[in-house]
N, C-alpha and C positions, 0 to 999 in steps of 0.2 A: 899414182903411178899405174898406168895401164898395163895390163898382163896382153902378152900377144902369143899368141899362137904359134906352133914350130913352122907354120909355112906363112908366118908375119901376119896373118890377118888379126884384128882386134876382134874379141867376141863381143856380141851385142851388151849392154847393158840390162840386168833382170829387171822384169818389172817392179818387184818390190823395191829393188834400191832408187828405182827411178820416182816411185809412189812416194817414198820416205823423204825423198829431197824437195819434192814439191811439196809436201806437206810442211817441211821444215821452213821452206822460202814465205809460204801462206802465212805461217805463225809470226816469223820475224816481221812480215810486212804489217801483220796486226798490231804487234808489240809497237812499232815504229810510229804507226799512224794514230795508237792511244793518245787522248788529249784530256789530262788529267783536267778537275773541274776547277782547281785554283793551282795557277802557276806557282810555284815556289819561287819565294825570295830570299835572298841570301841576308843574313843578318849578324848579330854579334855572337851567335852560337855555330856559325858555321867553321868547321875546322878543316885544315888543309895539310898535306905531308902525313899524314897519320892512316893507320888502318880504322877499319869499322869496328874493330873489338875495342879499340880505345876511347870511342866516344861516349858520353855518359846521356841519359835519357833527357829528350829535347834537344840535344844536337844535331848538326846536319851538315853534310857536305855531297859534293859531287865526284861520282867515281871517275877516277883516273885510270885506274888499271887492274888487273888481276893477276896475283901470283899463284904459284903451286903447279902441280901437275895437269897437265893439257885434260884429263877426263875431269879433275875438280874444274876448271876452268869452264869447260863446256856444262856441267851442271849448273853453276852460276849464272852462265849466259843465258841457259834456257829458262831460268826463273826470273828473267829479265832485268838482270845487273850487268848492264853494258856500259861501256865509258860515257861520259857525259850524262849520266841519269842522276838526278838528286834522290838522296836517301835521308830518312830521319829516323834518329833511334827513338822508340816510343817506350819500351822497358827493357829491363837486364834482369835476368833470373840471378839468384844469389848463389854462390860456391861455384861459379865458373859455368854456369848453366847457359841455355840460349838466349839470344837478343830478339826481340820482337822490332821490326823495322817497318817503315813504311815505303815503299816505291812503287812507283807508276798507278799511285792511287789504290794500291791495294797493301795487306798487312802480310808479312812474311818474318816466319821463324828461323834463325841461322844458329848453327851451332858455334860456338866460341872460336875453332879452328877454321872455320869456313869463313868467318866475318874478319879474321884478321890474314886473308888473302885476298883483301877487297881495300885498294889504298884511295885516298880522296885528295881530291883537289878542292879548292876554293871558288873555282869559277866553270860554268857550264861550258864543255869541250864543244858542244854542238852549237853555238853561237859563234864561236872563234873561226 
């Protein structure tokens, strides 16, 4: 929603907000253009209809949606967890600790509650 002055004019955007938006667009483009060295292939360990927190080490899936508050979803998106991306669980810490996952060719650690907000499907949404 744009702010409108009392005379009906829209004030110009600040330089900082324009700069931040352009950096965000550039970051998203670089994430989208990232090509992994080995394309993931769905197998018997691919799970669907579950959250990332429910997977066991070695199981994988494709992100279908993110749940939770908008600030938490934005944080996950900034880490590269976007719909259609292949994720694989590498390790799970004991006693409800964090999960180590592989996403977009790099390893990432997520808290269990963050991982429970990531829902998976069995197919790549980008190829549909």
